[in-house]
Phi, psi and omega in degrees: 000131177288164177301321177298319179295319180294319179296318181296316181296316180297317178298320179295319180294316182296331181289336180264312177200161177248119179287126186271140175268124186287148178279131176234171177291345182257325196248159172263152180170201184250159181289160180274132183239128174279134183257142177287140179211081181304138186291338181286345183251130173275110182261129182301143179285139170232167180287121176226188185087201177207148179245147174226114175267139177224118189229166184280322188228154166299124179108344176301325177293316183288323180286318196245345182246357175268141016270003177307318183295307183295325178291326175295316179301319185298335183280342183090003176287168178287127183232122181232138175236133181243132179248119184288317181246166180278346180064040189286340177049227182268002177078017178243119181271072181204155181291141172055035178287143179289156175290131182237147167269179186298338184259004189272351181161185185284075174258149182222093184292322180295322179290318179296318177296325176293320180298320178296320174303314181300319178295321178294313179302320179298315180298317181292319177298322178293315180299323187271322187236348185084001183231112182295340183270005181303142193282147173242150169257122185244137177205163178263135183230133178294147179251162178289350176274000178095000178252208177222151174235152173271131176243125181246131180239126181287116190298318182286338177224079189294352173283353178260114182235147171237137180235122184251111181282334173062039172275159179289139176269170185288336181063021176199141181296311184223002181296155186278086178243104181301331184277073189199170174303320178297313179298320179294315179298321182278359175081016182276341174230146179286332183204156180246130183275172180272162169227093185287145175269154175291139181088353184286147173287349175283122188254334187257128175295156181207171173214157182233140166282173178301316182295325180289324175299312180300317181295318180298316180294314181300326179290327175295319177299316182296329180283320184265342175051059180290150170262343174225123177252126178249130183212178182269184189270117179283346182223070180283346178093185184230162171281172177300333179278354175097358178276153180295143176282351184222168176299135182300326179291328179297308189285322181281330170300319180294330175292322175297323177297317178300315180296319181292322179295322178296319178294316178299321183298339178283350177282164182247336185270068182201159171281170169293151179217152174248164177234131176239123181260142185240141171287139179247254185304324180303343178299338185303325185257011183247156182298147177293149183247348187257151175286159186304321182294316178293321179298321182291319176302314182297320180297325177303318177291323176293325176295322174299315178297322184280354177059047187292332179276348177059022175274142183278077181271345186257343179072020182259131175300336181287337186115164185254013178176185186263097182291343176298332181264357188293325180284343177212071180295346176287349189066210176270056184079013188289336177295343182263008190219144162217137187209135177268140178270346176211156171090016179265007178286151181243010183255048184252017181220140180207159175262126179263215180287151175056028178078011181281134177265148177228132175231137186234144174201153178279118172239135175058025183077010177236163178271115178262157173216150172241151182216152180215126190286339181186169185304332182262357184274160178276145173289149173231146181136178002280144169245164192231138167283149180290154175108141182247178176085010182288128182277163176302134178111142175209149174234133187231138174225155173259131175280160183305332180273006177095353178288156178253136171243136179238131182244150178202177165251156186226134177257131177256130180246155180200181184288338182244160181300328181289349179273352181278131180194171182222137177222162174268133184230158175208157176222146184229142177297144177286333173205164180303132181065013185260192182286159178267141173289179182289158174297139175239141185262138171254008179069207181219146174289348178261122184231000188247332187268082186292318183284325175283330170051082161050078174279048183282157179279183165287174188264154166234138190227139177229157177224137180267172182302337179274356178095008179281125183269145169229132180246138180241140173217153168274129182268181184295337178276005179067035172246169181267132176237153182214150176222134182215151176296152176288338178208153176308128180078358182268186180288148177289144174280195180280167178290132179259147179260112181262003172085202188090168178207144175064035183288145179246155172060204180264142170291158178231152184216150173202159179245126183282177186297341178267000177090015177270132179271139176243142171227134181229146178214138182276153168236179179293344184247338185190215180223137174257154183231144169234130182220156169268125180292339175210155179307130180080354181282158178298152180293144165255153178122176013282141177252143171283127186272337186075008177288158182290173174299138176240176176280355177104352180249121185244157165216156188211147176210152178296147174208102182059231179270015178224193176225147179253126177266142172239145180199165177260143179272129178301146174083347178228329184075007176293154184267122174252154181215150179211143180261126181257130176231153181254121179217084188109198186285339185240150177289148175247140186244139174288167178298138181295130177245158178271133174277359174085177176083178181283164177294161176197201176206163182090179189287152176249114180255209180098185182208163182046230181263037182229061176296145177227141180186186179279129174273186183299329182276359181085003181271157176286129188219161178228166177268314183083142183296332185276350181210067189294348181257013183218119177293135174260106188283140179262193178246018190235128167277154186212177180239152178076217181225151181286160175231167179204157179222133171264103183289153179294337179287350179107339179287144177245129181239131170247148185221151176213156179260112181289169176294349176273005180066024174253155176275130178241144185225160169221141187236139172242117184257132179303136173294152182305127178078003184258167175289159180304332182274003182249046185283167175276179184303142182291157176290166176296154171298137178207163179296134176296316178247109183298146176295159180289147174287171180299325179294314181298316180302318181293322178295323180294000000 
């Protein structure tokens, strides 16, 4: 996003409402103000709520969570980033230094960790104020784990906070070092010690047990009360040789975040929250997702962190940034990429019986849903299905009798490392428009890698005319797996191996107008297809589609006797689309067309002529039937990917989950006498369920 775009977005948001930064025991800021929102008025959605990023090392946020991070800061909402370890490495603030142990030479881990802190403070000050020298207030705060953390508040923008937990890092990407987050999680050490930085206001060394780390992180959540938690991928998988695909601190830090979020979710004095997981090191081998302008903006913040100009702007003897990254501030192409490891699916909304809409999302580690009985009715929700541990992402289908089935993955936590696991679960309504039955588990196609634990994708789900459900996932070996009942309404059979290799992201599925099912999955080089040559016939494939390289995120919807694929083009983020039709054993694809608009990233959802996705400014946007080649940008940042439904009544609805953990919608109503696809311009994005007015809040 250019400076002009950021300023314009911030001005638009400020014109409608000012997001208040909540007062906590740790941070400085402004009081929380409830805004009036009469239900009779549709008020445009703006970015509200608060975000909390929690990463293993200083720079994981800049490399792997930007531009989401800088765009959140630009809106003026409360933004907090937590660093679990000090990132002390070998203690040498220079490029390509050899790994040293404590006795190998003049290394200073406390000083190097302080230099990285200085670089981070400079980058955040630059993102927030345009001036890397903007002042911070630093202090030591006790934690629930029995230690202390450093809390930094940006004086000019007090809603921007940094929290330094100052634990010791593993000092190796995958090496077997028990004195690490991994060793602590696996029970190989009773406690993990601190690594204090030079210059920190934290004076006393400390150590945490596994339970104390979890409690300390949960307490940070309780103090800041985020509505969106951003963290790394707890299950990135392994190579064929058995090594982790990501840094061990990234994945085990993310597991501690999972445990802390589960603990925090049991409290009552908090808002609803969502969790967004980010891909880290595996981005190195994947296509870039950002347009050149956004990649260059991201690189600018990384250069500040890397202290590339070597000017003494911070006045610290330790240095003003991380010189290890100065020779390559792009990382391994990471400045050109942002990628989610979960939550990019667009099939989380469906129309049930009697025109009732259903939308699902994981809030607070549970499956939440919103529902609306008809185009003129009010939305209700969120309501919750019982059960915890639900991961980000949901897939929803309607059965032939009008019932709704929802699928997800679930993470299981326990006291020992062997208790950590992930399975596929689903719940089905007991009758149309009725209550949902209990979660039922389909297990996981991965059964051997206990420590890596099931790096499976989110689910894609199909239903045949007889009501037989089939669920598809990408397994840890990057192949396609499926499970289906042996008979309609019967028990599911075993996991089937449908082949493929090197699959990325989530598979997608749709059934064309002739009743043939299509399944697609991206690879680093193209897209693979599995199709039925006739309704009910065995699948053929995987077939090479000949489609161009994508960023790895696909969406699909029926269109006539074929299905239409949507995807992002690497290096620009522009949306491409192609119509797949079956004429013989393999699908045939139309020439790739551009869906128009500025570049963006992430999944493209929506229905009919109302595609929805991220535009260049990071906001949720739609094209609209009256202008299919131009994205209509909103004022709202969001998490995950949009979904959409073309209602039988003719209305088209798109939905997204805002950073405030609320459902937001946009509606396109057919113009009088027109076909459903010939609607007028869509309404502004707005909350599905308006917030209470001051009077209603007082009555509650």
